[in-house]
N, C-alpha and C positions, 0 to 999 in steps of 0.2 A: 466566451469559449474557454474551456480549461480542462485540466486533467483532475479527476476526482478518484479518490482511493476509497475501497470498500473493505478496509482491513478487519472491521468488526464482523463482517459477513464470513470471511474465510477463517478467521479465528474461531467463531462459533461452530463452523463445519468441521474444524479439526479438533474441536473440544479444548481449545485453549481459552481458558475463562478470564485471564488477566494479562495486561501488558507485561507485567513482570515475568509471567510464565513464558510469553514469546521471547522476551530477551534471554531467559535462561536456556530455551530450546536453541536459539541462535548460537549462544555461546558453545553448546554442546557440539555443534558442527564447525566451530572456529570462527564465527562471525560475531564481531563486537558491535552491539548497537546501544547507543546512549538512551536512557529513559525519555529524555525530551525529544529526541528523534522519532522514537515509536509513538509517543503521544502526539506529535505533530502529524504523523501519517494517519493515525487513528482519527484525529479531528479535522483532517483535510486542511492543515495549515502549513504543510511543507512545501517549500518552493524548489528544492533540488533533492534527488534521491540517488545514492550510489547504486551502480549496477550490482555490486556485491550484495547489498541489502535486498534488492529486488529478488535476486537469486535466493538468498537465505530464507526470506519469508515464503518464497514459492516452495522451497524444498520442505521446511518444516510444517507448512499447512498442506502439503500435498496438492498444490494448485498450479496453475499457470499465471503469469503476470496479467494476462488479459481476463482472468477471473476476478481480479481485484483492483486493476488500474483501468479506468474507463475515460473516455473523452466526451465531454458535453459541449454541444454547440449552442450558442445563443442565437436568438432569431436575427438580430442585427447582422451578425457575420454571415448567416446563411443567405440573407437578402443580398448582401454586397457581392457574394460569390456568383449569384444568379444574373447579376447586371452586366 
């Protein structure tokens, strides 16, 4: 089970071609994002995500958090819940 990010998808829908461009758009609305943080979200390697950054990414991509943050269940945890 885990949280998965689809940052690439919403960036493409918002016509944001590079992570650097996303960082610049976030800065325009007053949100600072480190390149490593954006890269980790982009590559599903981030473990914690500040609420402010969830907000900012959603605003600049004109999306909702549920459009790019998903939960994936693995078969083992699904079986355990049913027992």
